[in-house]
C-alpha positions as CSV (number, residue, x, y, z in Angstrom):
1,X,0.0,0.0,0.0
2,X,1.5,3.4,-1.0
3,X,1.7,6.3,1.4
4,X,-0.9,8.2,-0.7
5,X,-3.4,5.3,-0.4
6,X,-2.8,5.1,3.3
7,X,-3.5,8.9,3.7
8,X,-6.7,8.7,1.5
9,X,-7.9,5.8,3.7
10,X,-8.3,8.4,6.6
11,X,-10.5,10.6,4.5
12,X,-14.3,10.3,4.4
13,X,-16.0,8.5,1.5
14,X,-19.0,10.1,-0.1
15,X,-21.2,7.7,1.7
16,X,-19.5,8.5,5.1
17,X,-20.1,12.2,4.5
18,X,-23.8,11.7,3.6
19,X,-24.4,9.7,6.8
20,X,-22.5,12.2,9.0
21,X,-24.2,15.2,7.5
22,X,-27.7,13.7,8.1
23,X,-26.8,13.0,11.7
24,X,-25.7,16.5,12.5
25,X,-28.0,19.0,10.7
26,X,-27.7,21.5,13.6
27,X,-24.0,22.0,12.9
28,X,-20.7,21.2,14.6
29,X,-18.0,22.9,16.7
30,X,-14.5,23.3,15.5
31,X,-13.2,21.0,18.2
32,X,-15.6,18.3,17.1
33,X,-14.4,18.7,13.5
34,X,-10.8,18.4,14.5
35,X,-11.5,15.4,16.6
36,X,-13.2,13.4,13.9
37,X,-10.4,14.0,11.4
38,X,-7.7,13.2,14.0
39,X,-9.6,10.0,15.0
40,X,-9.3,9.0,11.3
41,X,-5.6,9.7,11.3
42,X,-5.9,12.9,9.3
43,X,-3.7,15.8,10.5
44,X,-5.8,18.8,11.4
45,X,-5.0,21.3,14.1
46,X,-7.0,24.2,15.5
47,X,-4.5,26.6,13.9
48,X,-5.0,25.0,10.5
49,X,-8.8,25.0,10.9
50,X,-8.6,28.8,11.7
51,X,-6.4,29.4,8.7
52,X,-8.9,27.7,6.4
53,X,-11.6,29.9,7.8
54,X,-9.4,33.1,7.4
55,X,-8.6,32.1,3.8
56,X,-12.3,31.8,3.0
57,X,-12.0,28.0,2.4
58,X,-14.5,27.4,5.2
59,X,-17.5,29.4,6.3
60,X,-17.5,31.4,9.5
61,X,-19.3,30.1,12.5
62,X,-22.6,31.2,13.9
63,X,-22.6,32.1,17.6
64,X,-25.1,30.1,19.5
65,X,-25.9,31.2,23.0
66,X,-25.6,28.6,25.8
67,X,-28.6,28.0,28.0
68,X,-28.5,29.8,31.3
69,X,-27.6,33.3,32.4
70,X,-24.1,34.5,31.6
71,X,-23.1,31.2,30.0
72,X,-21.7,32.8,26.8
73,X,-21.9,31.3,23.4
74,X,-20.1,28.9,21.2
75,X,-19.3,28.9,17.5
76,X,-21.2,26.3,15.4
77,X,-20.2,25.6,11.9
78,X,-22.5,24.2,9.2
79,X,-21.9,20.5,8.9
80,X,-20.7,21.1,5.3
81,X,-17.3,22.0,6.8
82,X,-16.5,18.3,7.2
83,X,-17.1,17.8,3.5
84,X,-15.0,20.8,2.6
85,X,-12.1,19.9,4.8
86,X,-12.2,16.4,3.4
87,X,-12.0,17.9,-0.1
88,X,-9.2,20.3,0.9
89,X,-7.2,17.4,2.3
90,X,-7.8,15.4,-0.9
91,X,-6.8,18.3,-3.1
92,X,-3.6,18.8,-1.1
93,X,-2.8,15.1,-1.6
94,X,-3.1,15.8,-5.4
95,X,-0.3,18.4,-4.9
96,X,-2.6,21.4,-5.2
97,X,-1.4,24.5,-3.2
98,X,-3.8,26.3,-0.8
99,X,-3.8,29.2,-3.4
100,X,-5.0,26.8,-6.1
101,X,-7.6,25.4,-3.8
102,X,-8.7,28.8,-2.8
103,X,-9.0,29.9,-6.5
104,X,-11.1,26.8,-7.2
105,X,-13.5,27.4,-4.3
106,X,-13.8,31.1,-3.7
107,X,-16.0,32.5,-6.4
108,X,-18.6,29.8,-6.1
109,X,-18.5,29.7,-2.3
110,X,-19.0,33.5,-2.0
111,X,-22.0,33.3,-4.3
112,X,-23.4,30.4,-2.3
113,X,-23.1,32.4,0.9
114,X,-24.9,35.4,-0.7
115,X,-27.6,33.1,-2.1
116,X,-28.1,31.6,1.4
117,X,-28.3,35.0,3.0
118,X,-30.7,36.2,0.4
119,X,-33.0,33.2,0.8
120,X,-32.9,33.6,4.6
121,X,-33.9,37.2,4.3
122,X,-36.6,36.4,1.8
123,X,-38.1,33.7,4.0
124,X,-38.0,35.9,7.0
125,X,-39.9,38.6,5.1
126,X,-42.5,36.0,4.0
127,X,-42.8,34.8,7.6
128,X,-43.3,38.3,8.9
129,X,-45.9,39.1,6.2
130,X,-47.9,36.0,7.1
131,X,-47.9,37.0,10.8
132,X,-48.9,40.7,10.0
133,X,-51.7,40.3,7.6
134,X,-54.0,38.5,10.0
135,X,-55.0,35.5,7.9
136,X,-57.6,33.0,9.0
137,X,-55.9,30.3,11.1
138,X,-56.5,27.4,8.8
139,X,-55.3,29.4,5.7
140,X,-52.2,30.7,7.6
141,X,-51.3,27.2,8.7
142,X,-51.5,25.9,5.2
143,X,-49.4,28.8,3.9
144,X,-46.8,28.2,6.6
145,X,-46.5,24.6,5.6
146,X,-46.1,25.6,2.0
147,X,-43.4,28.1,2.9
148,X,-41.6,25.5,5.0
149,X,-41.7,23.0,2.1
150,X,-40.3,25.6,-0.2
151,X,-37.6,26.5,2.3
152,X,-36.5,22.8,2.4
153,X,-36.5,22.6,-1.4
154,X,-34.3,25.7,-1.6
155,X,-31.9,24.2,0.9
156,X,-31.8,21.1,-1.2
157,X,-30.9,23.1,-4.3
158,X,-28.1,24.9,-2.5
159,X,-26.8,21.5,-1.2
160,X,-26.8,20.2,-4.8
161,X,-24.9,23.2,-6.0
162,X,-22.4,22.9,-3.2
163,X,-21.7,19.2,-4.2
164,X,-21.3,20.3,-7.8
165,X,-18.9,22.9,-6.7
166,X,-16.9,20.4,-4.7
167,X,-16.6,18.2,-7.8
168,X,-15.7,21.1,-10.0
169,X,-13.0,22.2,-7.5
170,X,-11.1,19.1,-8.2
171,X,-10.5,20.2,-11.8
172,X,-7.4,22.3,-12.1
173,X,-7.5,25.3,-14.5
174,X,-5.7,24.5,-17.9
175,X,-2.9,27.0,-17.1
176,X,-2.0,25.1,-13.9
177,X,-2.1,21.8,-15.7
178,X,0.2,23.1,-18.4
179,X,2.7,24.5,-15.8
180,X,2.8,21.1,-14.2
181,X,3.4,19.2,-17.3
182,X,-0.1,18.2,-18.4
183,X,-3.0,16.4,-16.8
184,X,-2.4,14.7,-13.5
């Protein structure tokens, strides 16, 4: 078994990622992410995790307040960070630099985040409108169910786009392939 195959063995398979993502829809802390990769023998430190966030390779966390007075908050990342780190580690094994990885991710990632923010804002406006207009209870409930279904469908579309983006990120631009002597 070559060293490269040994390292890849520590990464998640697509099936592993699907199972993990469905088990943690609420998100995950940076410490948990680091622990799951380290448990698989993949090197990932807190400093590296922070560097990936600072470079824009990973999304920023949302602050979630802890229950109880003066308990503070903790940062929760979307579960997609596991998939993204898995992809980053794979791309690095393919001898891509962080700069190349960044270039392959950034434009699509930024648009994805804007789309998510726009959808969140749009659904918030719809929810507010439903509450303000004073609809009959039965009609309002039906409308709320339809909005929730639409929200889930929109999230599904964004997840599909993210997966497409991940697959596309593996393709190096032609200029990089030529610099490195052709297709790898």
